[in-house]
N, C-alpha and C positions, 0 to 999 in steps of 0.2 A: 504493500499497499504506499502511496507517496502522500508524502506529508509538505500541508499548506503552509506551515507556520512550526517550526523549532526554537523554544525558547532555553536561556542560558542563563541559572544561577543558582542560588541555593530554595531547599523547601526548608522547611521548619515546622516542627510541632508545639501547637498553641494551646495553654491552658489560660481560658475567656473567663473572667470575673461573671460571679452572676451575682445580677442585681438584688434578686430578694433576699441574698444570703453570702453578704460578701466573703464567707470565709470558704466558699465553694466556688472552684474553677470547674467549669465545661471544658474536654479537652476535644481539641480540634486541630484542624491544619491551617498551615500559613508560608510565609514565604511568596515575595511579588511577584517572579518569574512563575512559581507554580498555579498560585491568583492565576495568573494572568492565562497562563497554558489551559487549566481549567475552565476560565470565564469562554475561554475561543471555543475547545470544545464543547461546551453545554451551548454555545453558537452554533453548531455543527459544522466546525471549523475539522480537520483530519492535525491533529497539533501535536508534538514530540516534546521529550524532556534531556537535556545537557545537565547532568548536575552528578553529584555522590551522594550517598548515603552510608550510616557507620551499618556496621554487622550487627544491628539492636534491635530490639522488640520496635524501634520508634522507626527505623529506618526499612524495616517488614510493614510495618503500619504506611507509612508512605506509599512504597510502592502498590501495596492493597488498592489506597485511596485510586493512583493515577491509574491502576487498570480497571475500575470501577467506572473510573471518567472518560474511559476511552484514550487517556492520553497514553502514546508510543515511549517508553521506558527503555527499550532494545541500549539508548545511550547515558542511563544511567549508571556507572558506578557502584560496587558494594566496596567499601574500604574496613577492611578487618582493624585497621590500625588507630582509628580516628570515629567518634561520636556522631550520632544526628543533631543536629541543635536544635534548642528550645527555647520557646519565647514565652512568657506572660502579658495577659493584657488585663488592666486595673481601668475600672473609671472612679470618677466622683465629678465635684461642680463644677472643674473644667474643664472637663472629656474624658478622652482614653490616653492610657499611660501604657510605653515598651518598655520593657525590661529582658534582656537576649542570652541565652548562655549557648552562644557559638563558639567563642574563641576556641581555634584547632578545631573546628567538625570538619568532616569529610567535603564538604564540598569546601570550605578555604584551603585544601592539599591537591584541590582537581588544576591538571597543569596545561599548559598548551600541547603539549605531547600525550593528553587523553582525546585530544578533538578529534570528532569521528570526520572529517574534511568529504569524508563522498558523500552523509548523511546531509550537509552542511550545502554544499553543491548541487544538492537535486533537491530541496526545500525552495517553495515560494519566499518565506518569510523568514528573518532570524532577529530572534526579539533579544535583548539583553537591556540593565538596567544598571543605574549608577551602585547599584547595592552588588552584582554580579561583580563590579571590575575592585568593589570597595572591599570586602571580606576578606583580601591577601594578597600581595603583590602578585603569587603564581598564578593566583584566579582572573585578575587584570590583565597580566599578558594574556592569559587565556582568552580572557573574551575580548579585546583589542586584536588579538591572532583571528579571532573565528571571525568578526566585523569585515577584518580585512580579508578573510578568504572568502567570505559570501559575496563580496562588491566585485569580486574577480571571476565571480562564478556566475552571476547575474543575479542572484538570492538578493532581494529586498532586506535593507536592514532597518528594523524598527528600536527605537531605545526612548526610556523612562529615563527622566534624568533622578529620580527617588535618590534625593539628597539624604545620608544620615550620616551627621558630624561625628557621631561617636567611634564612626567608623574608619574616620582619618582627617588628616587636614582641610582644615578649608582652599588653603593653597595647592595641597596635593590635586583635592578636588576638581579645582579650576585647571588647572594642567591639564588631568587627564580626560576632563568632559569635553578640553579645547578637542585634543586628539580625537575623542570617540565623537563629537561633532562633525569631522571631515569626512567620518568612515558612515556616514546618518541618510537611511533616506528619507524616514517617517518618524518624526519627534515628537512624543507624548510627553510635555514635563507638566508641572504643575510651578501653580503660581507661586506657595512660598519657595519652591526651589531654584527655581530659573532667577527669581528673582535675588539669591543668595549670591546663587554663580555668575550673574553677567552684572549684578550693580545697579540692574536699570527696574524700573519701576513703572513702565510706559507699556501696554500692550503690542503696539505698533511696531515701538522700537525695538521689543522682544523677540518678535516674528522674524524684523528686518537684520537681526542679529543672525539668529537661527539660518534664515533662509539664502542672508550671506557666505555662510559656513558651507554651502552647498547641498541643503534639506531642501527637498522637495515638497513635504507638505510637514504642517505643523500643527498639532489638536492640544493648544495651550486647556488646559484643564483650569478649571476657575470656580469649582465647588456645586455653590447655592445660585453662582449666575452664569451656569455651563459652562460651555466650550467658546473657544477663540480657534475658530479653523482657517487655515492661511495656507496658498500654493505662490509661485511667482506670480497667478493671472490674476487669482481675488481670494480676498477674505472676509468672513463673517461670525458675526456670533452667534451662535446654536445657542438656545436658550433652553435651561435645565429642564424635566419632568419632576414635578411640584410630588411628596410623599412626606409622610409625618417619621423621619430617622429616628433610629436607635442606637446603633453604632455604626460609622463607617468604617472599622477596621476592613481595608481591603478595597472600597471601593475605586481607588483610582485603577487598580490594577484590573477591577471587574472593566472600567471602563476601557482598558488599554485593552485587553484581549476579545471583548465585545467588537472595538473599532476596527479591528486587525481582522478580525474575523470576515466581516462586515466588506472590508476594502477586498479580502480574500475571494468572497462572491459575488464579487463584482460591481458590488454598489459604490457612488460617485463619495468621496470625503465627509460633504457638507449632509447627506444621505446616513451614512454609515457612522456620521458622531450622533446625529438626532435618536437611532436607534440607541448607540454607547451609552445617551443621556439614562435612556428609561432602563439600562440592561442598571447601571451603577447605581443609580436613586434606588432602584428596587432591593439592591442588593444591601439598602441601608436598612433594612425594613427586620430584619433579623440580627440576631448576633454569630460572631465570628468570621472568620476570614474569605472560607470556604461555602458552607453551608444554605448562604443563602443565597446566591450567585443563583441568577433564573435560567431557564432554560428558556430556548429560543420560541415554541410556545409559547410562554407567559410572557416573553417579552413582547410577539407580534400581537399577542390580545391586546394590553394595555395600551400597546400603537393606534390597535384599531379604535376602542374604545375612546383617544383621545379626539379620534376624528371627528367619530360620530356625535360627539360632545360639541367638540365646535361645528359640524354642517349643523 
């Protein structure tokens, strides 16, 4: 089976604090690129993952999850010498907070020598994130090498900035992301990330900067304001889909996976963003990064309802 979308990065096991009992945590799964893959697969794309997990119970659970979600795991390595990463989500009046146990994880040991070059060349899209490049020097080298190989092979590269300054310094992040932008076809930055990375605080100035790096399509994620989608020829604000959110964990990943899945299905960027806005909004109506990601049937039904209400 050929792959529409391959993602490179780290998956984690999630423990999400429950609002009715702060001492109780619901075990789930996370990791931005894994969330992205699962979102893409639930929207009908043929998705695969490039990563590593530990030879442990959590690694087994992640592999079982991807199999259940129809995400190709042929390129996930099992590392007997390193653990699968874990993170905790806690909630308070200020929102949600993340605490990670990922130092020395199996995915952080990934190197460019492990890359499945043939699979990357055959895929239509390769997805990488700022976190993929930040977890270790070897993973960063592997991610950049994968992006360069994809571009040479005619596979389009998608990049989510996902800036985590716990993982690297701002100076290193800015330098590496400049390299990554030069290897990117489709950029999916969030407002908070890209303003820090570029020092810019104007939508059009940010888009101009990214397009000037040679990126052909930008979908700037603006949260409750929607998404600002731009190509060299056109740009527009795609309005949000309104819901009552309870947990925004992974919403940006859901947007990205849904957006690229719709590009792979043949949508133009603006229609893809309208779809992805609905999917991302629906993902905030439940707890955890993975469980609330909607299916293609659910998203299309909600979009049809919206059209009938407007009509």
